[in-house]
N, CA, C and O of each residue as an XYZ file, in Angstrom:
572
protein
N       0.824     -1.187      0.000
C       0.000      0.000      0.000
C       0.873      1.257      0.000
O       0.608      2.215     -0.726
N       1.935      1.230      0.844
C       2.805      2.406      0.890
C       3.440      2.669     -0.471
O       3.556      3.821     -0.888
N       3.850      1.615     -1.162
C       4.461      1.791     -2.481
C       3.456      2.362     -3.478
O       3.786      3.259     -4.253
N       2.217      1.835     -3.457
C       1.189      2.371     -4.358
C       0.880      3.825     -4.014
O       0.756      4.673     -4.897
N       0.759      4.092     -2.741
C       0.459      5.458     -2.311
C       1.571      6.407     -2.760
O       1.298      7.513     -3.225
N       2.817      5.972     -2.621
C       3.937      6.805     -3.043
C       3.973      6.947     -4.558
O       4.194      8.042     -5.076
N       3.755      5.839     -5.272
C       3.803      5.856     -6.736
C       2.763      6.811     -7.319
O       3.059      7.560     -8.250
N       1.559      6.786     -6.778
C       0.481      7.621     -7.314
C       0.292      8.919     -6.529
O      -0.654      9.668     -6.770
N       1.217      9.180     -5.574
C       1.211     10.414     -4.786
C      -0.162     10.681     -4.171
O      -0.701     11.783     -4.273
N      -0.717      9.649     -3.531
C      -2.058      9.759     -2.966
C      -2.146     10.862     -1.915
O      -3.100     11.640     -1.904
N      -1.154     10.925     -1.035
C      -1.195     11.943      0.020
C      -1.242     13.343     -0.595
O      -2.054     14.171     -0.185
N      -0.380     13.609     -1.572
C      -0.358     14.928     -2.213
C      -1.675     15.210     -2.923
O      -2.194     16.325     -2.873
N      -2.205     14.193     -3.580
C      -3.461     14.381     -4.320
C      -4.631     14.630     -3.373
O      -5.487     15.476     -3.632
N      -4.654     13.881     -2.275
C      -5.723     14.074     -1.287
C      -5.611     15.465     -0.671
O      -6.618     16.154     -0.512
N      -4.402     15.881     -0.325
C      -4.205     17.211      0.245
C      -4.604     18.294     -0.755
O      -5.217     19.291     -0.375
N      -4.259     18.105     -2.030
C      -4.636     19.082     -3.062
C      -6.155     19.154     -3.203
O      -6.721     20.238     -3.344
N      -6.810     17.994     -3.164
C      -8.269     17.968     -3.270
C      -8.912     18.644     -2.054
O      -9.883     19.388     -2.191
N      -8.360     18.377     -0.863
C      -8.867     19.029      0.347
C      -8.715     20.541      0.255
O      -9.626     21.283      0.620
N      -7.558     21.000     -0.234
C      -7.361     22.451     -0.399
C      -8.359     23.022     -1.403
O      -8.884     24.119     -1.211
N      -8.620     22.267     -2.481
C      -9.598     22.684     -3.490
C     -10.987     22.830     -2.854
O     -11.672     23.828     -3.083
N     -11.397     21.850     -2.065
C     -12.698     21.919     -1.397
C     -12.748     23.084     -0.414
O     -13.766     23.768     -0.310
N     -11.647     23.312      0.309
C     -11.579     24.441      1.233
C     -11.745     25.766      0.491
O     -12.462     26.653      0.953
N     -11.080     25.900     -0.663
C     -11.203     27.139     -1.446
C     -12.636     27.335     -1.937
O     -13.151     28.453     -1.924
N     -13.279     26.248     -2.370
C     -14.673     26.345     -2.811
C     -15.574     26.774     -1.656
O     -16.441     27.631     -1.826
N     -15.371     26.184     -0.495
C     -16.170     26.504      0.686
C     -15.970     27.967      1.072
O     -16.937     28.677      1.352
N     -14.713     28.416      1.086
C     -14.423     29.811      1.425
C     -15.043     30.755      0.410
O     -15.585     31.794      0.788
N     -14.975     30.412     -0.877
C     -15.560     31.266     -1.912
C     -17.074     31.362     -1.748
O     -17.652     32.434     -1.930
N     -17.718     30.248     -1.405
C     -19.160     30.258     -1.204
C     -19.526     31.203     -0.059
O     -20.441     32.015     -0.193
N     -18.812     31.099      1.067
C     -19.129     31.940      2.209
C     -18.748     33.392      1.968
O     -19.398     34.296      2.493
N     -17.710     33.629      1.186
C     -17.343     34.993      0.833
C     -18.472     35.641      0.038
O     -18.816     36.798      0.281
N     -19.042     34.916     -0.895
C     -20.169     35.429     -1.687
C     -21.389     35.661     -0.797
O     -22.090     36.660     -0.960
N     -21.650     34.748      0.141
C     -22.787     34.922      1.051
C     -22.587     36.162      1.928
O     -23.530     36.917      2.167
N     -21.345     36.368      2.409
C     -21.067     37.560      3.213
C     -21.224     38.824      2.383
O     -21.715     39.837      2.881
N     -20.806     38.772      1.105
C     -20.946     39.925      0.225
C     -22.414     40.281      0.041
O     -22.788     41.451      0.129
N     -23.250     39.270     -0.217
C     -24.692     39.504     -0.389
C     -25.307     40.069      0.894
O     -26.099     41.011      0.850
N     -24.939     39.491      2.022
C     -25.464     39.964      3.311
C     -25.030     41.410      3.560
O     -25.820     42.216      4.052
N     -23.785     41.742      3.223
C     -23.298     43.111      3.422
C     -24.070     44.089      2.541
O     -24.383     45.198      2.974
N     -24.379     43.685      1.307
C     -25.182     44.550      0.424
C     -26.558     44.791      1.019
O     -27.034     45.926      1.052
N     -27.195     43.733      1.487
C     -28.519     43.866      2.104
C     -28.448     44.738      3.350
O     -29.283     45.622      3.546
N     -27.444     44.487      4.194
C     -27.272     45.284      5.401
C     -27.042     46.754      5.069
O     -27.559     47.634      5.758
N     -26.266     47.023      4.013
C     -25.991     48.406      3.621
C     -27.276     49.108      3.201
O     -27.481     50.276      3.532
N     -28.141     48.405      2.477
C     -29.421     49.005      2.068
C     -30.297     49.305      3.275
O     -30.863     50.393      3.385
N     -30.407     48.336      4.181
C     -31.217     48.538      5.389
C     -30.635     49.668      6.229
O     -31.363     50.534      6.715
N     -29.330     49.648      6.392
C     -28.667     50.668      7.191
C     -28.830     52.043      6.561
O     -29.068     53.024      7.266
N     -28.703     52.123      5.243
C     -28.894     53.401      4.550
C     -30.295     53.941      4.770
O     -30.473     55.134      5.016
N     -31.290     53.068      4.684
C     -32.671     53.492      4.917
C     -32.862     53.954      6.357
O     -33.517     54.966      6.609
N     -32.288     53.208      7.302
C     -32.429     53.572      8.720
C     -31.764     54.908      9.004
O     -32.331     55.742      9.711
N     -30.584     55.122      8.472
C     -29.884     56.387      8.693
C     -30.649     57.532      8.025
O     -30.726     58.633      8.569
N     -31.211     57.266      6.848
C     -32.028     58.281      6.182
C     -33.222     58.689      7.033
O     -33.528     59.875      7.157
N     -33.895     57.702      7.618
C     -35.041     57.992      8.493
C     -34.592     58.779      9.723
O     -35.265     59.723     10.140
N     -33.468     58.395     10.297
C     -32.966     59.131     11.453
C     -32.611     60.567     11.074
O     -32.896     61.499     11.826
N     -31.988     60.745      9.909
C     -31.621     62.090      9.469
C     -32.871     62.943      9.241
O     -32.878     64.123      9.593
N     -33.931     62.365      8.657
C     -35.190     63.093      8.464
C     -35.772     63.512      9.804
O     -36.299     64.614      9.958
N     -35.665     62.633     10.742
C     -36.261     62.840     12.061
C     -35.507     63.897     12.870
O     -36.070     64.512     13.776
N     -34.265     64.096     12.545
C     -33.430     65.022     13.313
C     -34.061     66.416     13.413
O     -34.044     67.029     14.481
N     -34.611     66.910     12.315
C     -35.199     68.256     12.317
C     -36.530     68.348     13.042
O     -36.924     69.433     13.471
N     -37.222     67.242     13.185
C     -38.557     67.274     13.791
C     -38.608     66.534     15.118
O     -39.682     66.140     15.574
N     -37.470     66.349     15.724
C     -37.406     65.612     16.991
C     -38.244     66.320     18.052
O     -38.027     67.495     18.347
N     -39.195     65.599     18.617
C     -40.036     66.138     19.699
C     -39.673     65.393     20.976
O     -39.625     64.164     21.007
N     -39.425     66.145     21.999
C     -38.973     65.573     23.267
C     -39.991     64.609     23.860
O     -39.612     63.655     24.538
N     -41.283     64.844     23.615
C     -42.286     63.963     24.207
C     -42.391     62.622     23.473
O     -42.929     61.660     24.021
N     -41.886     62.553     22.246
C     -41.932     61.286     21.501
C     -40.635     60.485     21.612
O     -40.663     59.259     21.722
N     -39.516     61.177     21.584
C     -38.222     60.497     21.603
C     -37.231     61.398     22.301
O     -37.014     62.538     21.891
N     -36.639     60.890     23.344
C     -35.671     61.726     24.073
C     -34.402     61.879     23.243
O     -34.109     61.076     22.357
N     -33.669     62.923     23.558
C     -32.394     63.145     22.864
C     -31.458     61.952     23.096
O     -30.726     61.539     22.197
N     -31.494     61.407     24.317
C     -30.663     60.238     24.622
C     -31.024     59.035     23.771
O     -30.150     58.313     23.292
N     -32.338     58.822     23.585
C     -32.791     57.719     22.728
C     -32.318     57.925     21.299
O     -31.843     56.993     20.650
N     -32.451     59.159     20.815
C     -32.026     59.456     19.448
C     -30.527     59.238     19.287
O     -30.077     58.658     18.299
N     -29.760     59.706     20.264
C     -28.307     59.538     20.196
C     -27.939     58.061     20.199
O     -27.044     57.647     19.462
N     -28.618     57.256     21.021
C     -28.350     55.814     21.042
C     -28.672     55.175     19.694
O     -27.905     54.349     19.200
N     -29.807     55.553     19.096
C     -30.159     55.013     17.778
C     -29.106     55.384     16.744
O     -28.684     54.544     15.949
N     -28.683     56.647     16.758
C     -27.674     57.097     15.800
C     -26.348     56.377     16.038
O     -25.664     55.992     15.089
N     -25.990     56.197     17.310
C     -24.744     55.504     17.642
C     -24.764     54.068     17.122
O     -23.787     53.599     16.539
N     -25.875     53.380     17.335
C     -25.997     51.995     16.854
C     -25.901     51.957     15.335
O     -25.194     51.120     14.774
N     -26.607     52.856     14.678
C     -26.580     52.876     13.212
C     -25.175     53.154     12.692
O     -24.711     52.480     11.772
N     -24.505     54.126     13.264
C     -23.168     54.475     12.789
C     -22.152     53.381     13.119
O     -21.235     53.137     12.334
N     -22.302     52.727     14.260
C     -21.404     51.620     14.601
C     -21.556     50.487     13.591
O     -20.567     49.904     13.148
N     -22.806     50.178     13.230
C     -23.035     49.146     12.227
C     -22.455     49.561     10.874
O     -21.924     48.731     10.136
N     -22.559     50.829     10.561
C     -21.998     51.313      9.304
C     -20.484     51.139      9.296
O     -19.915     50.710      8.292
N     -19.822     51.469     10.412
C     -18.368     51.305     10.482
C     -17.977     49.845     10.336
O     -17.007     49.524      9.650
N     -18.727     48.959     10.977
C     -18.448     47.519     10.860
C     -18.622     47.076      9.418
O     -17.793     46.333      8.892
N     -19.682     47.520      8.780
C     -19.976     47.142      7.403
C     -18.839     47.531      6.461
O     -18.516     46.799      5.526
N     -18.239     48.687      6.719
C     -17.168     49.158      5.844
C     -15.784     48.789      6.348
O     -14.776     49.251      5.813
N     -15.738     47.954      7.382
C     -14.462     47.415      7.835
C     -13.661     48.333      8.736
O     -12.488     48.067      8.998
N     -14.270     49.410      9.218
C     -13.560     50.304     10.129
C     -13.562     49.704     11.526
O     -14.532     49.054     11.915
N     -12.493     49.911     12.287
C     -12.460     49.361     13.650
C     -13.487     50.068     14.539
O     -13.689     51.279     14.449
N     -14.115     49.290     15.379
C     -15.085     49.852     16.321
C     -14.546     49.831     17.738
O     -15.107     50.465     18.632
N     -13.461     49.106     17.943
C     -12.867     48.999     19.266
C     -11.360     49.004     19.141
O     -10.804     48.657     18.098
N     -10.716     49.397     20.206
C      -9.265     49.324     20.291
C      -8.937     48.477     21.508
O      -9.448     48.718     22.602
N      -8.082     47.485     21.310
C      -7.684     46.613     22.412
C      -6.207     46.856     22.670
O      -5.385     46.759     21.758
N      -5.878     47.167     23.896
C      -4.493     47.405     24.275
C      -4.068     46.346     25.278
O      -4.798     46.040     26.221
N      -2.887     45.792     25.069
C      -2.329     44.816     25.993
C      -1.265     45.527     26.804
O      -0.302     46.065     26.257
N      -1.448     45.525     28.098
C      -0.476     46.196     28.952
C      -0.104     45.304     30.122
O      -0.845     44.392     30.488
N       1.011     45.572     30.681
C       1.463     44.864     31.866
C       1.936     45.897     32.875
O       1.793     47.101     32.660
N       2.483     45.431     33.946
C       2.982     46.371     34.953
C       4.141     47.159     34.367
O       5.202     46.605     34.081
N       3.931     48.432     34.194
C       5.004     49.297     33.729
C       5.176     49.347     32.226
O       5.641     50.360     31.705
N       4.813     48.278     31.496
C       4.973     48.327     30.043
C       4.260     47.157     29.390
O       3.619     46.341     30.051
N       4.386     47.102     28.120
C       3.822     46.045     27.297
C       4.523     44.717     27.606
O       5.753     44.688     27.669
N       3.778     43.607     27.802
C       4.421     42.324     28.112
C       5.424     41.880     27.040
O       6.458     41.296     27.363
N       5.121     42.154     25.777
C       6.041     41.770     24.710
C       7.334     42.565     24.820
O       8.421     42.021     24.626
N       7.218     43.844     25.130
C       8.409     44.679     25.307
C       9.242     44.167     26.481
O      10.472     44.195     26.433
N       8.573     43.703     27.530
C       9.296     43.143     28.678
C      10.083     41.906     28.263
O      11.233     41.729     28.664
N       9.443     41.035     27.440
C      10.138     39.812     26.985
C      11.358     40.172     26.143
O      12.409     39.545     26.276
N      11.224     41.185     25.268
C      12.361     41.624     24.449
C      13.479     42.179     25.330
O      14.659     41.915     25.096
N      13.095     42.943     26.334
C      14.100     43.512     27.237
C      14.847     42.404     27.971
O      16.068     42.465     28.116
N      14.102     41.373     28.442
C      14.736     40.236     29.119
C      15.683     39.506     28.172
O      16.784     39.118     28.562
N      15.248     39.320     26.920
C      16.068     38.642     25.926
C      17.359     39.435     25.680
O      18.441     38.858     25.578
N      17.231     40.756     25.588
C      18.400     41.604     25.328
C      19.408     41.537     26.469
O      20.602     41.748     26.253
N      18.943     41.246     27.674
C      19.835     41.187     28.838
C      20.560     39.849     28.961
O      21.500     39.727     29.746
N      20.133     38.840     28.190
C      20.762     37.522     28.275
C      22.166     37.570     27.675
O      22.433     38.355     26.765
N      23.065     36.721     28.194
C      24.381     36.583     27.551
C      24.197     36.030     26.132
O      23.200     35.368     25.847
N      25.147     36.300     25.259
C      25.048     35.914     23.846
C      24.784     34.417     23.673
O      23.944     34.032     22.860
N      25.484     33.576     24.421
C      25.300     32.122     24.291
C      23.883     31.718     24.698
O      23.263     30.878     24.045
N      23.381     32.305     25.755
C      22.020     31.984     26.212
C      20.982     32.426     25.162
O      19.974     31.752     24.949
N      21.250     33.571     24.513
C      20.343     34.023     23.437
C      20.363     33.037     22.273
O      19.317     32.720     21.708
N      21.561     32.550     21.912
C      21.663     31.570     20.815
C      20.893     30.299     21.137
O      20.186     29.766     20.282
N      21.026     29.807     22.378
C      20.306     28.602     22.796
C      18.805     28.841     22.733
O      18.054     27.996     22.247
N      18.371     29.994     23.227
C      16.936     30.321     23.221
C      16.403     30.400     21.792
O      15.317     29.892     21.511
N      17.151     31.031     20.888
C      16.721     31.129     19.486
C      16.693     29.748     18.824
O      15.802     29.462     18.024
N      17.672     28.891     19.157
C      17.685     27.532     18.603
C      16.456     26.760     19.073
O      15.841     26.034     18.292
N      16.095     26.913     20.348
C      14.885     26.260     20.872
C      13.636     26.758     20.146
O      12.764     25.970     19.779
N      13.564     28.067     19.946
C      12.404     28.635     19.238
C      12.344     28.136     17.798
O      11.268     27.814     17.295
N      13.503     28.071     17.132
C      13.546     27.586     15.751
C      13.105     26.127     15.678
O      12.358     25.750     14.774
N      13.560     25.307     16.619
C      13.154     23.896     16.641
C      11.653     23.774     16.856
O      11.000     22.934     16.236
N      11.107     24.605     17.727
C       9.667     24.593     17.995
C       8.881     24.985     16.748
O       7.867     24.365     16.428
N       9.351     26.013     16.048
C       8.683     26.447     14.810
C       8.759     25.347     13.756
O       7.763     25.061     13.092
N       9.920     24.730     13.595
C      10.073     23.647     12.614
C       9.155     22.476     12.930
O       8.570     21.877     12.028
N       9.031     22.152     14.214
C       8.144     21.054     14.617
C       6.693     21.391     14.271
O       5.945     20.526     13.815
N       6.298     22.641     14.486
C       4.925     23.049     14.166
C       4.687     23.040     12.664
O       3.604     22.672     12.209
N       5.692     23.444     11.892
C       5.567     23.417     10.435
C       5.373     21.988      9.951
O       4.534     21.733      9.087
N       6.141     21.056     10.499
C       5.986     19.643     10.129
C       4.593     19.145     10.468
O       3.981     18.421      9.682
N       4.089     19.529     11.635
C       2.747     19.088     12.042
C       1.692     19.645     11.096
O       0.755     18.939     10.724
N       1.841     20.908     10.708
C       0.884     21.520      9.787
C       0.952     20.851      8.420
O      -0.072     20.656      7.766
N       2.167     20.500      7.989
C       2.359     19.850      6.687
C       1.984     18.377      6.705
O       2.047     17.712      5.671
N       1.600     17.865      7.848
C       1.174     16.473      7.930
C       2.275     15.503      8.271
O       2.034     14.296      8.297
N       3.477     15.983      8.533
C       4.571     15.100      8.926
C       4.388     14.651     10.360
O       3.932     15.413     11.213
N       4.746     13.409     10.615
C       4.682     12.918     11.992
C       5.799     11.913     12.204
O       6.548     11.600     11.278
N       5.908     11.412     13.421
C       6.986     10.486     13.748
C       6.933      9.221     12.911
O       7.981      8.688     12.546
N       5.733      8.720     12.595
C       5.609      7.483     11.811
C       6.254      7.662     10.448
O       6.962      6.772      9.979
N       6.017      8.812      9.799
C       6.579      9.053      8.465
C       8.094      9.087      8.510
O       8.747      8.596      7.590
N       8.669      9.658      9.563
C      10.113      9.759      9.667
C      10.751      8.385      9.906
O      11.871      8.138      9.458
N      10.045      7.494     10.609
C      10.575      6.170     10.875
C      10.549      5.284      9.640
O      11.418      4.432      9.457
N       9.530      5.495      8.781
C       9.333      4.623      7.618
C      10.319      4.853      6.521
O      10.261      4.184      5.489
């Protein structure tokens, strides 16, 4: 079986077919998201138009200014999401500084040999993950 599989490159062919199916699936959902975004844009445009019309005739007894502001905020937030603009900012901080900056500072303080060992460990870890992603495993290396 191994010889036949190798001769006809079954693993490569199966992986290529899987990638093909993945691309088809992604394309289908991309088109569905595009259609949904178009529909959302039309609804959102109509809602914003109604809110803009209402702005001049806002009566306090029918709709409070706070209610109107909340409606406008929701509409504009959805508009930003629709057009891919960020709606939130996430900051990662630690005591005194960014945790990543702290790790870099610690690395910079290591002796040169210790840095080389640490980088070699990281490289080995990355290579192991690449093999796992590519489908390599211990059985294949033994065979």
